[in-house]
C-alpha positions as CSV (number, residue, x, y, z in Angstrom):
1,M,-17.6,-83.7,57.8
2,E,-20.5,-82.1,59.4
3,N,-19.8,-78.8,57.8
4,R,-19.3,-80.6,54.4
5,A,-22.6,-82.4,54.8
6,R,-24.4,-79.1,55.6
7,L,-22.8,-77.1,52.8
8,E,-23.5,-79.9,50.2
9,G,-27.1,-79.9,51.3
10,L,-27.5,-76.2,50.8
11,L,-25.8,-76.3,47.4
12,S,-28.2,-79.0,46.4
13,K,-31.2,-77.0,47.9
14,H,-30.4,-74.0,45.8
15,D,-29.6,-76.0,42.6
16,V,-26.0,-75.0,42.5
17,D,-23.9,-77.1,40.1
18,Y,-20.4,-77.5,41.5
19,E,-17.2,-79.5,41.7
20,L,-15.8,-79.7,45.3
21,V,-12.0,-79.9,45.5
22,I,-10.1,-80.3,48.7
23,T,-6.8,-78.3,48.5
24,K,-3.6,-79.6,49.9
25,S,-1.7,-76.4,50.4
26,E,-1.8,-72.7,49.3
27,A,0.4,-73.5,46.2
28,H,-2.1,-76.3,45.3
29,M,-4.9,-73.8,45.7
30,R,-3.3,-71.3,43.4
31,E,-2.5,-74.0,40.9
32,L,-6.2,-75.1,40.8
33,I,-7.5,-71.6,40.5
34,L,-5.3,-70.9,37.4
35,S,-6.0,-74.3,35.8
36,R,-9.9,-74.3,36.3
37,S,-10.7,-70.6,35.8
38,P,-11.0,-70.8,32.0
39,N,-13.9,-73.2,32.2
40,A,-15.4,-72.3,35.6
41,K,-18.5,-70.2,35.9
42,S,-17.1,-69.0,39.3
43,I,-14.5,-69.8,41.9
44,I,-15.8,-70.3,45.3
45,G,-13.7,-70.2,48.4
46,T,-14.7,-72.3,51.5
47,G,-12.9,-71.2,54.6
48,G,-11.9,-68.0,56.5
49,D,-10.5,-64.7,55.7
50,S,-7.0,-65.9,54.7
51,T,-8.4,-68.4,52.4
52,M,-10.5,-65.7,50.6
53,T,-7.6,-63.3,50.3
54,I,-5.3,-66.1,48.7
55,I,-8.1,-66.7,46.2
56,A,-8.6,-63.0,45.5
57,D,-4.8,-62.5,45.2
58,E,-4.4,-65.2,42.6
59,I,-7.4,-64.0,40.6
60,I,-6.2,-60.4,40.5
61,Q,-2.4,-61.2,40.0
62,K,-3.3,-63.4,37.0
63,K,-5.9,-60.9,35.6
64,L,-8.6,-63.6,35.6
65,R,-12.1,-62.5,35.0
66,T,-13.9,-65.4,36.8
67,P,-16.2,-64.2,39.6
68,M,-15.4,-65.2,43.1
69,G,-17.8,-66.5,45.7
70,I,-17.5,-66.8,49.5
71,L,-18.6,-69.8,51.8
72,P,-17.7,-68.7,55.2
73,L,-16.5,-71.7,57.3
74,G,-13.3,-70.3,58.9
75,S,-12.3,-69.3,62.5
76,S,-12.6,-65.7,61.4
77,D,-15.1,-64.6,58.6
78,D,-14.8,-60.8,58.7
79,I,-14.8,-60.5,55.0
80,A,-18.1,-62.5,54.6
81,L,-19.6,-60.5,57.5
82,H,-18.9,-57.1,55.7
83,H,-20.5,-58.4,52.4
84,N,-23.7,-59.8,54.4
85,L,-22.6,-63.5,53.6
86,F,-21.9,-64.5,57.2
87,K,-24.8,-66.9,57.2
88,L,-24.0,-69.9,55.1
89,D,-27.5,-70.0,53.6
90,D,-27.1,-66.3,52.5
91,A,-23.6,-67.2,51.0
92,V,-25.1,-70.1,48.9
93,R,-28.0,-67.9,47.7
94,A,-25.6,-65.3,46.5
95,I,-23.7,-68.0,44.6
96,A,-26.9,-69.3,43.1
97,R,-28.1,-65.8,42.0
98,H,-24.7,-65.4,40.3
99,E,-24.9,-61.5,40.1
100,P,-21.2,-60.6,40.3
101,R,-20.4,-57.1,41.6
102,L,-17.1,-55.3,41.1
103,V,-15.3,-54.5,44.4
104,D,-12.0,-53.0,45.3
105,A,-9.0,-54.8,46.8
106,G,-6.1,-53.5,48.9
107,C,-2.6,-53.8,47.5
108,I,0.7,-54.1,49.4
109,S,3.9,-53.2,47.6
110,I,7.5,-52.5,48.3
111,N,7.3,-49.5,45.9
112,R,4.5,-47.4,44.5
113,V,2.3,-49.3,42.0
114,I,2.2,-49.0,38.3
115,D,-1.4,-49.5,37.4
116,N,-3.4,-47.2,35.2
117,N,-6.5,-48.2,37.1
118,I,-5.1,-46.9,40.4
119,K,-5.3,-43.2,40.9
120,N,-4.5,-40.9,43.8
121,N,-7.1,-38.6,45.3
122,N,-6.2,-35.9,42.6
123,G,-7.2,-38.2,39.9
124,N,-3.7,-38.7,38.6
125,N,-2.2,-42.1,37.7
126,I,0.4,-43.6,39.9
127,N,3.3,-44.3,37.7
128,S,6.5,-45.3,39.6
129,G,8.3,-48.6,40.5
130,K,6.4,-51.8,41.0
131,T,6.9,-54.8,43.3
132,I,3.5,-56.1,44.5
133,L,3.6,-58.5,47.4
134,T,-0.1,-59.3,47.5
135,Y,-3.7,-58.1,47.0
136,Y,-6.3,-58.5,49.8
137,L,-10.0,-58.3,50.2
138,G,-10.1,-57.4,53.9
139,Q,-7.4,-55.6,56.0
140,A,-3.7,-55.4,56.5
141,N,-2.3,-54.3,59.9
142,L,1.0,-53.5,61.7
143,G,1.7,-53.6,65.3
144,I,-0.6,-55.2,67.9
145,G,-2.4,-57.2,65.2
146,V,0.8,-59.0,64.2
147,A,1.9,-59.6,67.8
148,V,-1.5,-61.1,68.8
149,N,-1.7,-63.3,65.6
150,R,1.8,-64.7,66.4
151,Y,0.7,-65.3,70.1
152,V,-2.5,-67.1,69.2
153,A,-0.7,-69.2,66.5
154,A,1.8,-70.3,69.0
155,Q,-0.7,-71.2,71.6
156,S,-2.9,-73.0,69.2
157,S,-0.3,-75.0,67.4
158,G,-1.4,-78.5,66.9
159,R,-4.8,-77.9,68.4
160,N,-8.2,-76.9,67.0
161,I,-8.5,-73.2,67.0
162,R,-12.3,-73.4,67.4
163,T,-11.8,-74.8,70.9
164,F,-10.3,-71.5,72.0
165,N,-12.1,-68.5,73.4
166,Q,-10.8,-66.2,70.7
167,T,-11.6,-63.0,72.7
168,L,-9.7,-64.3,75.8
169,M,-6.8,-65.4,73.6
170,G,-6.8,-62.0,72.0
171,L,-6.6,-60.2,75.4
172,K,-3.8,-62.5,76.5
173,G,-1.9,-61.7,73.2
174,I,-2.2,-58.0,74.0
175,S,-0.8,-58.4,77.5
176,N,2.0,-60.4,76.1
177,A,2.9,-57.8,73.5
178,Y,3.1,-55.2,76.1
179,A,5.1,-57.3,78.4
180,K,7.6,-58.0,75.7
181,K,7.7,-54.4,74.5
182,L,6.6,-55.3,71.0
183,V,4.4,-52.3,70.9
184,P,4.4,-49.4,70.5
185,Q,6.6,-48.7,67.5
186,K,7.7,-45.5,65.9
187,F,6.3,-45.1,62.3
188,R,5.9,-42.4,59.7
189,I,2.6,-42.6,57.7
190,Q,2.1,-40.5,54.7
191,H,-0.6,-39.9,52.1
192,H,-1.2,-37.0,49.7
193,E,-2.4,-34.5,52.2
194,E,-1.0,-35.5,55.6
195,D,2.2,-36.9,57.3
196,W,2.2,-38.4,60.7
197,E,5.2,-39.5,62.7
198,G,5.2,-40.9,66.3
199,E,4.8,-44.1,68.2
200,F,1.8,-46.2,67.3
201,V,0.2,-49.4,68.9
202,S,-1.6,-50.3,65.7
203,L,-1.9,-49.3,62.0
204,L,-4.7,-50.8,60.0
205,F,-5.5,-50.4,56.3
206,S,-8.9,-51.9,55.3
207,K,-11.5,-52.5,52.7
208,I,-14.1,-53.8,55.1
209,K,-15.7,-52.7,58.4
210,Y,-14.7,-55.6,60.5
211,W,-11.6,-56.9,62.2
212,A,-10.6,-59.3,64.9
213,T,-13.5,-61.6,64.4
214,G,-16.5,-59.5,64.2
215,K,-15.4,-56.2,65.8
216,L,-16.7,-53.0,64.0
217,Y,-13.2,-51.7,63.9
218,I,-13.3,-49.6,60.7
219,P,-17.1,-48.5,60.5
220,R,-16.4,-46.1,57.6
221,A,-14.9,-48.6,55.3
222,I,-16.6,-49.0,52.0
223,E,-15.7,-51.9,49.5
224,D,-16.0,-50.0,46.3
225,D,-15.1,-46.3,46.8
226,G,-11.4,-46.5,45.5
227,N,-9.9,-45.8,48.9
228,L,-8.3,-47.6,51.8
229,H,-9.7,-46.9,55.2
230,A,-7.0,-46.5,57.9
231,I,-7.3,-46.6,61.7
232,L,-4.1,-45.3,63.3
233,M,-3.8,-45.9,67.0
234,A,-1.1,-43.8,68.8
235,K,0.9,-45.0,71.7
236,C,-1.4,-45.8,74.7
237,S,-1.3,-48.0,77.8
238,R,-2.4,-51.5,77.8
239,S,-5.4,-50.8,79.8
240,R,-6.3,-48.0,77.3
241,L,-6.0,-50.5,74.5
242,L,-8.1,-53.0,76.2
243,Y,-10.7,-50.3,76.6
244,Y,-10.6,-49.5,73.0
245,T,-10.8,-53.1,72.2
246,L,-14.1,-53.3,74.2
247,L,-15.5,-50.2,72.4
248,S,-14.7,-51.5,69.0
249,G,-17.6,-54.0,69.2
250,S,-19.8,-51.1,68.4
251,G,-17.2,-48.9,66.5
252,S,-17.3,-46.1,69.2
253,H,-13.5,-46.3,69.7
254,I,-12.8,-44.2,66.6
255,E,-14.0,-41.1,68.3
256,K,-11.5,-41.5,71.3
257,K,-8.4,-39.5,71.7
258,G,-5.2,-41.0,70.1
259,I,-7.1,-42.8,67.3
260,K,-7.3,-41.3,63.8
261,S,-9.7,-42.6,61.1
262,V,-8.7,-41.5,57.6
263,S,-9.4,-42.6,54.0
264,A,-7.0,-42.2,51.0
265,A,-6.1,-44.1,47.8
266,E,-2.6,-44.9,49.2
267,F,-0.5,-44.8,52.2
268,K,3.3,-45.0,52.7
269,V,4.6,-46.4,55.9
270,Q,8.1,-46.3,57.2
271,S,10.0,-47.3,60.3
272,N,13.6,-47.5,61.4
273,R,12.8,-50.7,63.2
274,P,11.8,-53.7,60.9
275,F,8.1,-54.5,61.0
276,Q,5.9,-57.3,59.9
277,I,2.4,-57.3,58.2
278,Q,-0.6,-59.3,58.9
279,V,-3.1,-59.7,56.2
280,D,-6.5,-61.2,56.7
281,G,-5.2,-63.5,59.4
282,D,-1.8,-64.4,58.2
283,I,1.5,-62.7,58.6
284,L,3.3,-62.2,55.2
285,M,5.9,-64.8,54.8
286,K,8.5,-65.8,52.3
287,N,9.8,-69.4,52.3
288,G,8.2,-70.0,55.7
289,V,9.9,-67.1,57.3
290,E,8.2,-63.8,58.3
291,M,9.0,-60.9,56.0
292,N,10.5,-57.7,57.4
293,F,10.0,-54.3,56.2
294,N,11.3,-50.7,56.7
295,E,9.1,-49.2,54.0
296,V,5.9,-50.3,52.4
297,W,3.0,-48.9,50.4
298,F,-0.7,-49.7,50.9
299,T,-2.8,-48.8,47.9
300,A,-6.5,-49.4,46.9
301,K,-7.0,-51.1,43.6
302,P,-10.5,-50.0,42.4
303,S,-12.9,-52.5,40.7
304,A,-10.3,-55.3,41.2
305,I,-12.5,-58.5,41.3
306,H,-16.0,-59.5,40.6
307,L,-17.6,-60.8,43.8
308,L,-20.8,-62.8,44.2
309,V,-22.7,-60.9,46.9
């Protein structure tokens, strides 16, 4: 209620005309986006990264032209932080200005994507099979991010996540992943120029600079350059990973041995062992069950959505 009063006060202060709707579920949110978009000046998400990506996915999948705004009130607001909307007053100002800017999205698919607006680095269209799972505004990751997400979710079940020290919970999640041998995992990662195969602790494909609640994990990420920005972390000890985690606060981890920073329009990831994918705070699920993959494509979709920044 405190956040709502503060938010409504800022919207009134900046003369923003709005209709506030409390959603009951992800399905309800998607229904509202589709039904309200023809008459709405913009669609504004209030919450964290997972909420923003659900809204963006619905807008892109349904080819809606309505601009999207961000009001950061989640437990993790890395998308807002990247777009300089982390302060609620700045976010409301951006909505009041209503100057939408085209930004890219990431796309996860079981096959390569048919989309004449998606090109590889040689400028050629990608024209093979299409099974899109989701679009996203922030990042998608495999490996340690999934394990930590699952651990934190289990520990916080039925309790307010804001009462947790998220850094401490993340460190405990890392230790748990190593103890249970959830990482590293053998992957093959390909793009148009290179091919890597080996054991990795983490694979991350992003359109934003921040991950894990404000860490400058992908400092070279740009939101509108037509590429995904990958951080590939090879097998390392738990103590080495904790060291890299501390360095990621300033982005200096990417220069360390065993970490590769690379940008490309698309990446193909394969593994003999099934893997899961975490997207902007949520593990991909179907009918309430985590989805398992042996092969998946991560692709940049240029100029995917109008964002109020």
